[in-house]
C-alpha positions as CSV (number, residue, x, y, z in Angstrom):
1,M,-9.6,-2.2,15.3
2,S,-6.3,-2.0,16.3
3,V,-3.6,-1.9,14.1
4,I,0.1,-3.0,13.8
5,P,2.5,-0.4,12.1
6,M,4.5,-2.2,9.0
7,Q,6.8,-1.4,6.1
8,L,7.2,-3.0,3.2
9,A,10.3,-5.8,2.7
10,R,10.8,-7.2,-0.5
11,I,9.4,-6.7,-4.0
12,I,9.7,-9.7,-5.7
13,I,9.5,-9.4,-9.8
14,S,9.1,-12.4,-12.4
15,E,9.4,-11.8,-15.7
16,I,7.7,-15.7,-15.9
17,S,4.7,-15.6,-14.2
18,D,1.4,-13.0,-13.7
19,N,1.5,-13.0,-9.8
20,Q,4.3,-10.6,-8.1
21,V,4.9,-10.7,-4.9
22,I,5.3,-7.9,-1.9
23,Y,6.7,-8.7,1.5
24,L,5.2,-6.2,4.8
25,Q,7.2,-6.5,8.0
26,E,6.0,-5.4,11.2
27,V,8.3,-2.0,12.4
28,D,8.8,-3.6,15.3
29,G,8.6,-6.7,15.3
30,E,9.0,-9.9,13.1
31,R,6.1,-10.8,11.7
32,Q,5.6,-10.3,7.4
33,F,3.9,-11.6,4.7
34,P,3.3,-12.5,0.9
35,I,0.6,-10.6,-1.6
36,L,0.4,-11.1,-4.6
37,I,0.0,-8.0,-6.7
38,G,-0.3,-7.5,-10.6
39,I,2.8,-6.4,-12.2
40,F,1.8,-3.1,-13.5
41,E,1.8,-2.3,-9.5
42,A,4.9,-4.2,-8.5
43,T,6.7,-2.0,-11.8
44,S,4.8,1.9,-9.9
45,I,6.0,0.6,-6.3
46,D,9.3,-1.1,-7.8
47,R,10.4,2.8,-9.1
48,R,9.3,4.5,-6.3
49,V,11.4,2.6,-3.6
50,K,14.3,3.1,-6.0
51,E,16.2,6.6,-5.1
52,D,15.8,9.7,-7.7
53,Y,13.1,8.1,-10.3
54,S,10.9,10.8,-11.1
55,P,8.3,9.3,-14.5
56,P,7.6,11.7,-16.8
57,R,4.4,12.2,-17.0
58,P,2.2,11.5,-13.9
59,L,1.6,7.7,-13.6
60,T,-2.1,6.3,-12.3
61,H,-1.1,6.2,-8.6
62,D,-0.3,10.0,-9.3
63,L,-3.8,11.1,-10.6
64,I,-5.6,9.3,-7.7
65,V,-3.2,11.8,-5.2
66,S,-4.0,14.7,-7.8
67,V,-7.2,14.0,-7.6
68,A,-7.5,14.3,-3.8
69,E,-5.7,16.8,-3.0
70,R,-7.4,19.4,-5.9
71,M,-10.3,18.5,-4.0
72,G,-8.5,19.7,-0.3
73,A,-8.1,15.9,1.8
74,V,-4.6,15.1,2.2
75,F,-3.5,11.5,2.8
76,E,-3.2,9.7,6.7
77,S,-2.1,6.5,5.9
78,V,-3.2,3.0,4.6
79,V,-4.5,-0.4,6.5
80,I,-5.1,-3.1,5.2
81,S,-8.5,-3.7,6.9
82,E,-9.4,-7.6,6.1
83,L,-7.9,-11.3,4.6
84,H,-11.1,-13.2,3.2
85,E,-10.3,-16.5,0.9
86,H,-6.8,-15.7,-0.1
87,T,-8.0,-11.5,-0.9
88,Y,-6.6,-8.6,1.2
89,Y,-9.1,-6.0,1.1
90,A,-7.4,-2.1,2.0
91,K,-8.8,1.3,2.8
92,L,-7.2,4.6,2.8
93,Q,-7.5,6.5,4.8
94,L,-7.8,10.7,4.2
95,K,-8.7,13.0,6.0
96,K,-10.7,16.2,4.7
97,D,-12.5,19.4,6.5
98,G,-11.2,17.5,9.7
99,E,-13.5,14.5,8.7
100,L,-12.2,10.9,8.2
101,I,-12.8,9.3,4.4
102,E,-11.8,5.8,4.5
103,I,-11.2,4.7,0.9
104,D,-11.9,0.8,-0.4
105,A,-9.3,-0.6,-2.3
106,R,-7.0,-2.8,-3.1
107,P,-4.0,-3.4,-1.4
108,S,-1.5,-3.7,-4.3
109,D,-2.5,0.1,-5.4
110,A,-2.9,1.3,-2.0
111,I,1.0,0.5,-0.8
112,A,1.3,1.9,-4.5
113,V,-0.5,4.9,-3.6
114,A,2.1,4.8,-0.8
115,V,4.7,5.0,-1.9
116,T,4.7,8.4,-4.2
117,F,4.9,10.1,-1.1
118,S,7.9,11.1,0.2
119,P,8.8,9.3,3.4
120,P,6.0,7.0,2.5
121,L,2.6,7.4,4.2
122,P,2.5,4.8,7.3
123,I,1.2,1.7,5.9
124,Y,-0.8,-0.7,8.6
125,V,-2.2,-4.1,9.2
126,S,-4.8,-5.6,11.1
127,E,-3.0,-7.7,13.8
128,E,-6.3,-10.0,13.3
129,V,-5.0,-9.6,9.6
130,L,-1.2,-10.2,10.7
131,N,-2.0,-13.2,13.0
132,E,-4.1,-15.1,10.0
133,A,-1.3,-14.8,7.1
134,S,1.6,-15.2,9.2
135,N,0.9,-18.4,10.2
């Protein structure tokens, strides 16, 4: 599977809608596309991309990172790998003892995990998904 490096371009949080939107854009290109996400994930992502935010207690995405790291895994990247019936599918990629481990995740959760790191984990989108989503 061919993957394209992407970056978080925009976060749109609406107080009058249940759906929030994040936009991913090619790192070295023009293509971009939106992903509808929930308010919890949007708020978590938004807080993390703002400078100097440190939650007083671990949030859910911090907990995921902590558990994996305590078990000896190292986070590598996020890959948005599939698009079926307007639903995106993502994988968190971790390494443990040299073995690649892929964990199924909603893109919103995977990106929220990615932005808990400084710098954020790399985000990739399969060429097939990017072609379909950006049309």
